[in-house]
Every structure is written in C-alpha cells, then in structure tokens.
C-alpha positions as CSV (number, residue, x, y, z in Angstrom):
1,M,22.8,26.0,16.4
2,K,23.4,22.4,15.4
3,A,23.2,21.8,11.7
4,K,20.6,19.3,10.5
5,K,22.0,16.0,9.3
6,R,22.1,15.2,5.6
7,F,20.9,11.7,5.3
8,K,22.0,9.0,2.9
9,L,19.1,7.1,1.5
10,A,19.0,4.1,-0.8
11,L,16.3,2.6,-3.1
12,V,16.6,-1.1,-4.0
13,G,14.4,-2.2,-6.9
14,T,14.4,1.1,-8.9
15,D,12.4,-0.2,-11.8
16,S,9.7,-2.0,-9.8
17,M,6.2,-0.4,-9.7
18,R,6.6,0.4,-6.0
19,G,10.2,1.5,-6.5
20,R,9.2,4.0,-9.2
21,E,6.4,5.4,-7.0
22,I,8.5,5.9,-3.9
23,K,11.2,7.6,-6.1
24,N,8.5,9.9,-7.4
25,V,7.3,10.8,-3.9
26,L,10.8,11.4,-2.6
27,G,11.3,13.8,-5.5
28,Q,8.2,15.8,-4.7
29,K,7.9,15.8,-0.9
30,N,10.1,17.4,1.8
31,I,12.0,14.9,3.9
32,G,14.9,17.2,4.7
33,A,18.4,17.2,3.2
34,F,19.3,13.8,1.7
35,D,21.2,12.0,-1.1
36,L,19.6,9.1,-2.8
37,E,21.4,6.1,-4.2
38,F,19.9,3.5,-6.5
39,F,20.4,-0.3,-6.6
40,D,19.0,-3.1,-8.7
41,P,19.9,-6.8,-8.6
42,E,20.0,-7.1,-12.4
43,V,22.8,-4.6,-12.8
44,A,26.1,-6.6,-13.4
45,E,28.4,-3.8,-14.7
46,E,29.1,-0.4,-13.2
47,Y,27.4,2.5,-15.2
48,S,25.5,0.0,-17.3
49,K,22.1,1.3,-16.2
50,L,20.8,4.9,-15.4
51,T,17.7,6.5,-14.0
52,E,16.7,10.1,-13.3
53,F,16.0,11.8,-10.0
54,K,15.0,15.5,-9.7
55,K,15.9,16.0,-13.4
56,E,19.4,14.7,-12.9
57,P,20.8,11.4,-14.2
58,K,21.7,8.8,-11.6
59,V,23.6,5.6,-11.8
60,I,21.9,2.4,-10.7
61,R,24.4,0.1,-9.1
62,G,24.3,-3.7,-8.5
63,T,23.6,-5.3,-5.2
64,S,26.7,-7.5,-4.8
65,G,29.3,-6.9,-2.2
66,N,28.5,-4.4,0.5
67,P,26.2,-1.8,-1.2
68,L,24.5,-0.3,1.8
69,E,27.6,0.7,3.8
70,G,27.0,4.2,5.2
71,I,23.3,4.3,4.3
72,D,20.9,5.8,6.9
73,L,17.7,4.3,5.5
74,V,17.0,1.9,2.6
75,F,13.7,1.4,0.8
76,L,13.3,-2.3,-0.2
77,A,11.2,-2.5,-3.3
78,S,12.8,-5.4,-5.2
79,D,11.9,-9.1,-5.3
80,K,11.6,-11.2,-2.2
81,E,15.0,-12.8,-2.4
82,T,16.8,-9.5,-2.8
83,N,14.8,-7.8,-0.1
84,L,15.5,-10.6,2.4
85,A,19.3,-10.4,1.7
86,L,19.6,-6.7,1.7
87,G,17.2,-6.3,4.6
88,R,19.6,-8.5,6.7
89,K,22.6,-6.5,5.4
90,A,21.0,-3.2,6.4
91,L,20.3,-4.4,9.9
92,E,23.9,-5.7,10.3
93,Q,25.3,-2.3,9.3
94,G,23.0,-0.3,11.5
95,S,20.8,1.1,8.7
96,L,17.1,1.7,8.9
97,A,15.0,-0.2,6.4
98,I,11.4,0.0,5.1
99,D,10.0,-3.0,3.1
100,L,7.6,-1.9,0.4
101,S,7.1,-5.3,-1.2
102,E,5.4,-7.1,1.7
103,T,8.5,-9.4,2.1
104,F,8.5,-9.2,5.9
105,N,4.8,-8.7,6.6
106,D,4.2,-12.1,8.1
107,R,7.0,-11.7,10.6
108,E,5.6,-10.9,14.0
109,D,8.9,-9.5,15.2
110,I,8.9,-6.9,12.4
111,P,6.6,-3.8,13.1
112,L,3.8,-3.5,10.6
113,V,2.8,0.1,10.5
114,V,0.1,2.3,9.0
115,A,1.3,5.8,9.5
116,G,-1.1,7.9,11.5
117,V,-2.7,4.7,13.0
118,N,-0.2,2.7,14.9
119,D,2.9,5.0,14.9
120,G,3.7,3.7,18.4
121,G,5.3,0.7,16.7
122,L,8.0,2.9,15.2
123,D,10.9,2.5,17.6
124,P,14.4,2.2,16.0
125,K,15.8,1.1,19.3
126,K,13.7,-2.0,19.2
127,S,13.5,-2.7,15.4
128,R,15.2,-0.8,12.6
129,L,13.2,-2.7,9.9
130,V,9.6,-1.8,9.3
131,A,7.1,-3.5,7.0
132,N,4.7,-1.5,4.8
133,P,1.3,-3.2,4.9
134,H,-0.9,-4.4,2.1
135,P,-2.8,-1.5,0.4
136,V,-6.2,-2.8,1.7
137,T,-4.8,-3.0,5.2
138,I,-3.8,0.7,4.9
139,M,-7.2,1.7,3.6
140,L,-9.3,-0.2,6.1
141,S,-7.1,0.6,9.1
142,H,-7.5,4.3,8.4
143,L,-11.3,3.8,8.0
144,F,-11.7,1.9,11.3
145,H,-9.3,4.2,13.1
146,R,-11.3,7.2,12.0
147,V,-14.9,6.0,12.7
148,G,-14.3,3.6,15.5
149,P,-13.6,6.0,18.4
150,K,-16.7,8.1,17.5
151,F,-19.3,5.4,17.0
152,G,-17.8,2.1,18.1
153,I,-17.7,-0.8,15.6
154,R,-19.7,-3.9,16.2
155,K,-19.0,-5.7,12.9
156,A,-17.3,-4.9,9.6
157,V,-17.5,-6.5,6.2
158,A,-15.5,-5.6,3.1
159,F,-15.8,-6.6,-0.5
160,V,-12.5,-5.7,-2.2
161,L,-12.1,-5.1,-6.0
162,Q,-8.5,-5.8,-6.7
163,P,-6.6,-4.2,-9.7
164,A,-4.3,-6.0,-12.1
165,S,-1.4,-3.9,-10.7
166,A,-1.6,-6.1,-7.6
167,F,0.5,-8.4,-9.7
168,D,2.9,-5.7,-10.7
169,D,3.8,-4.9,-14.3
170,A,3.1,-8.5,-15.4
171,G,-0.5,-8.1,-14.3
172,I,-1.0,-4.8,-16.1
173,Q,0.6,-6.1,-19.3
174,E,-1.5,-9.2,-19.3
175,L,-4.8,-7.2,-18.8
176,A,-3.7,-4.8,-21.6
177,G,-2.7,-7.7,-23.9
178,Q,-5.9,-9.6,-23.4
179,S,-8.0,-6.5,-24.0
180,V,-6.3,-5.8,-27.3
181,A,-6.4,-9.5,-28.4
182,L,-10.1,-9.8,-27.7
183,L,-11.0,-6.6,-29.5
184,N,-9.0,-7.9,-32.5
185,G,-10.8,-11.3,-32.4
186,S,-7.7,-13.2,-31.1
187,A,-7.4,-15.6,-28.2
188,P,-6.1,-14.0,-25.0
189,K,-2.9,-15.2,-23.5
190,K,-3.1,-16.3,-19.8
191,K,-0.1,-16.5,-17.6
192,V,-0.5,-14.3,-14.6
193,F,-4.2,-14.9,-14.3
194,K,-5.3,-18.5,-14.9
195,E,-8.6,-17.3,-16.4
196,Q,-9.4,-14.5,-18.8
197,I,-9.3,-11.2,-16.8
198,A,-10.1,-8.7,-19.6
199,F,-13.8,-7.8,-19.6
200,N,-14.3,-10.3,-16.8
201,I,-14.4,-10.6,-13.0
202,L,-12.8,-13.4,-11.0
203,S,-13.9,-14.5,-7.6
204,R,-10.3,-15.6,-6.8
205,T,-6.8,-15.8,-8.2
206,E,-5.2,-18.2,-5.7
207,S,-5.9,-21.7,-4.5
208,P,-8.4,-21.5,-1.6
209,D,-8.2,-23.3,1.7
210,D,-10.8,-25.8,3.0
211,D,-13.1,-22.9,3.9
212,G,-12.8,-21.3,0.5
213,F,-10.6,-18.3,1.4
214,C,-7.4,-17.5,-0.3
215,P,-4.1,-16.8,1.5
216,S,-4.1,-13.1,0.6
217,E,-7.6,-12.7,2.2
218,R,-6.5,-14.3,5.4
219,R,-3.3,-12.2,5.4
220,I,-5.1,-8.9,5.0
221,V,-7.4,-9.7,7.9
222,A,-4.4,-10.7,10.1
223,E,-2.6,-7.5,9.2
224,I,-5.5,-5.3,10.1
225,K,-5.8,-7.0,13.5
226,R,-2.1,-6.4,14.1
227,V,-2.2,-2.8,13.1
228,L,-5.3,-2.1,15.2
229,G,-4.2,-4.2,18.2
230,K,-6.6,-7.1,17.8
231,P,-9.9,-5.1,17.7
232,A,-12.9,-6.6,19.5
233,F,-15.2,-6.4,16.4
234,P,-15.3,-9.3,13.9
235,L,-14.0,-8.5,10.4
236,F,-15.1,-10.4,7.3
237,L,-13.3,-9.7,3.9
238,S,-13.5,-11.1,0.4
239,V,-11.2,-10.1,-2.5
240,I,-12.5,-10.1,-6.1
241,Q,-10.3,-9.6,-9.1
242,A,-11.5,-6.7,-11.3
243,P,-10.4,-5.9,-14.9
244,V,-8.9,-2.5,-13.9
245,F,-5.3,-1.4,-14.0
246,H,-4.9,0.6,-10.8
247,T,-6.7,1.4,-7.5
248,Y,-8.4,-0.8,-4.9
249,S,-12.2,-0.2,-4.6
250,L,-13.9,-1.4,-1.4
251,M,-17.6,-1.6,-0.5
252,T,-17.5,-1.8,3.3
253,Y,-20.4,-2.6,5.6
254,L,-20.2,-1.3,9.1
255,E,-22.4,-1.9,12.2
256,F,-21.8,0.7,14.8
257,E,-22.4,0.5,18.6
258,Q,-23.9,4.0,18.5
259,E,-26.5,5.5,16.2
260,A,-25.2,7.7,13.5
261,D,-26.2,9.6,10.3
262,I,-24.6,10.2,7.0
263,A,-23.8,13.8,7.7
264,S,-21.9,13.0,10.9
265,L,-19.8,10.4,9.0
266,Q,-19.1,12.9,6.2
267,T,-17.9,15.4,8.8
268,L,-15.4,12.8,10.1
269,F,-13.9,12.4,6.6
270,L,-13.9,16.1,5.9
271,D,-11.8,16.8,8.9
272,K,-9.0,14.3,8.0
273,A,-6.5,15.0,5.3
274,T,-6.0,11.3,4.6
275,F,-9.5,11.1,3.2
276,K,-11.2,12.9,0.3
277,L,-14.9,13.1,0.5
278,T,-16.7,13.0,-2.8
279,P,-20.4,12.7,-1.9
280,F,-22.5,10.6,-4.3
281,R,-25.3,12.4,-6.0
282,E,-26.1,11.7,-9.7
283,S,-22.5,10.7,-10.6
284,C,-19.9,8.6,-8.9
285,P,-16.6,10.6,-8.8
286,A,-14.8,8.1,-6.6
287,S,-13.9,5.5,-9.2
288,S,-10.8,3.7,-10.4
289,I,-10.4,6.1,-13.3
290,T,-10.8,9.3,-11.3
291,V,-8.7,8.2,-8.3
292,S,-5.7,6.6,-10.1
293,G,-2.6,8.5,-9.2
294,K,-4.2,10.5,-6.3
295,N,-2.9,10.7,-2.8
296,E,-6.0,10.3,-0.6
297,I,-8.5,7.6,0.3
298,F,-11.6,8.7,-1.6
299,V,-14.9,8.3,0.1
300,G,-17.8,8.0,-2.3
301,Q,-21.3,6.9,-1.6
302,I,-22.4,6.4,2.0
303,K,-25.6,4.4,2.4
304,K,-27.6,4.0,5.6
305,E,-29.7,0.9,6.1
306,E,-33.3,2.0,6.7
307,S,-34.1,-0.9,9.0
308,N,-31.1,-0.3,11.3
309,P,-29.9,3.2,12.2
310,R,-26.5,1.8,13.2
311,T,-25.6,0.2,9.9
312,F,-23.9,1.8,6.9
313,W,-22.3,1.0,3.5
314,I,-19.3,3.1,2.6
315,W,-17.6,3.1,-0.8
316,L,-13.8,3.6,-0.7
317,V,-11.3,3.9,-3.5
318,A,-7.5,4.5,-3.2
319,D,-4.5,4.1,-5.5
320,N,-2.6,1.1,-4.4
321,L,0.8,2.6,-5.4
322,T,0.4,6.1,-3.9
323,R,-1.7,6.0,-0.7
324,G,-1.6,2.2,-0.6
325,S,2.2,2.0,-0.6
326,A,4.6,4.9,-1.3
327,L,3.0,7.6,0.8
328,N,2.7,5.3,3.8
329,A,6.4,4.4,3.4
330,F,7.3,8.0,3.1
331,D,5.5,9.0,6.3
332,I,7.2,6.1,8.1
333,S,10.6,7.2,6.8
334,K,10.1,10.8,8.1
335,K,9.4,9.5,11.6
336,L,12.3,7.1,11.6
337,L,14.7,9.7,10.4
338,Q,13.5,12.2,12.9
339,A,14.0,9.6,15.6
340,R,17.5,8.8,14.4
341,E,18.4,12.5,14.3
342,A,17.1,13.0,17.8
C-alpha cells in the first residue's frame, strides 16, 4: 500500500487576523500529515520572532531570498505587496497557493472559489493559485446555491452590516479606542474611519462612484456573479458600516420563481452543515455577539411577505474570519492537496 504523502505547508503573514485564524483552523482540523512553516515580511533576522503551533514553539522566518522552495501549498495572508511577490514565487516553483487577503480577487484568470458551491474551478493543472472570496461573497453564494435550485430566484437584495474587523486590527483598535474615549468624555481619534464609528452607523467608508456605490459593493456583486456563473437574477447590494468588532450581518430580500413557506426554507437550512438554523421567536440568537468565533452561517429570522407568497426576508450572520475566510480556505486546501496527491 502506498504511503500517504506528508505535505509541506507555509503561512505568509502569521500575525495578520486572517493568518492567525487559518493557523488556528489548521491546528484543529484534519488535513492529513503535514509540516507548517511560518513567514513574515517584517522578520529581518533569523530566530528573532516566534509563534506557537499545536503547543510547540515555531520560528517565523523572513520572506527574502527563496523562502517557498519545496513547499506544496502556501497560504497568503500578508499585505498586498508581499502576497503578489510570494504568489508569483510560489507559481514559479510549482507550489499551490491560496490568497486569503483578496489580493488576486479581481484577476479573471485566477479562480475565485466558494468551497461547496463552485468547486469545479479547482483544477491545479489549469491554475495553482486560488483566490478566497470576500466574506459576503461566501455567505450569499452559499445562500443562493442552497435555495435557488429548489425555488428559483427572481430577484435578490442584501443590506450588509460590516464589522470593524473588515479593516483588520486597525479597525478593531480604532472602534475600541473611540468607545473608551467617548465614555471618558474625550474626543475620539479618527484614522481608519473618516467619521466616528463608535456608537454610530456609517452609510459608507469609501468614496462612491457617480451612482453612489462604493468599490467594495461593486466588487462583491461581481464576485458573486463569478462564483455562481453569472446568474440570471438581478442582485442589489448595499454595505453599511456598523459599530461591531466581528461578524457580517445580512438582511436579504428574495423573490422566488416558485411559491414557498417558512417551514420549507427552514428544512433546507437544517439539512446543510454549512448553515445553523436559529429560528426567531421572542429572542434573536443569531447576532454579532452570539455568532462571533462560530463556524457556520447562522440563519435567524425568516419573514414572509403577506402580499406575495414568493417573497421572503432572511437574516444571516457569520463570522468573517472563520466561515468568511479561514474555513473556506481550509476546504479549498484539502481539495487541492487531494488533487496533487492523486
């Protein structure tokens, strides 16, 4: 019997939020036998920086020279410049690569994959580099992929509440700092967000185009169309900045081709491990606080429009670092490594 290969994996950007989360997932989930090496562009001297993996100390190495030689698969979770440089090196050396930081998401020649939705895009013979989509792309692609075949979608609208962690550690620190300052009667400092975000809601955080939409809103819609293969139904989406640290919360409006009811929708979500159904009664268990750190896309309240039996509102909440990033990248890595071993 042929022994299974022991893979050599690498993580670039160990201390980034997405880097920390994929390291956590790799330490908890089974991906087969592997060794994991760590790299960070800020490391200048050997053994000057350490991390821990599976309760063992690990050295974080710099990214100069030829750091990815002999690596089977690399997770790119660093800044854009580093990801671009090491992504190219990985391809030159025959390594597989998964971009967690949305560096390559606009590249049409790079597969953009939501695991379990468009796995057909994973073909190492055609492209060894795969882009991990925006967290909202992952959430909505799973939703549309789940309900569309059953009921048919005529139109979809999504109002997205974005967390401060969409801007990495800097966004979290600014929200925390502003909250403390305001509670102490001090003026809040504004750098990441041009307006006060603590105890506030912002309709946008980027400069809009002539139609009033921001680049990130346009990009999410374009990503979903790529993942779903340019679906026939129109999709309308607006992102609102909320004063929460983690998790994206979405209120989605769906018009179906077929008549449906709440019970049949709930059954669809109960039968899929990606989702966690938390029916709304007197409380709302699917919230930013209760979902933070969890692995599933939580489905809360489902509302049926009385005037039209084909229209529904569905409340979704998911952690942008677990289900919205690391778990999707992990599922992609398993499929890529299986293909490489075969």
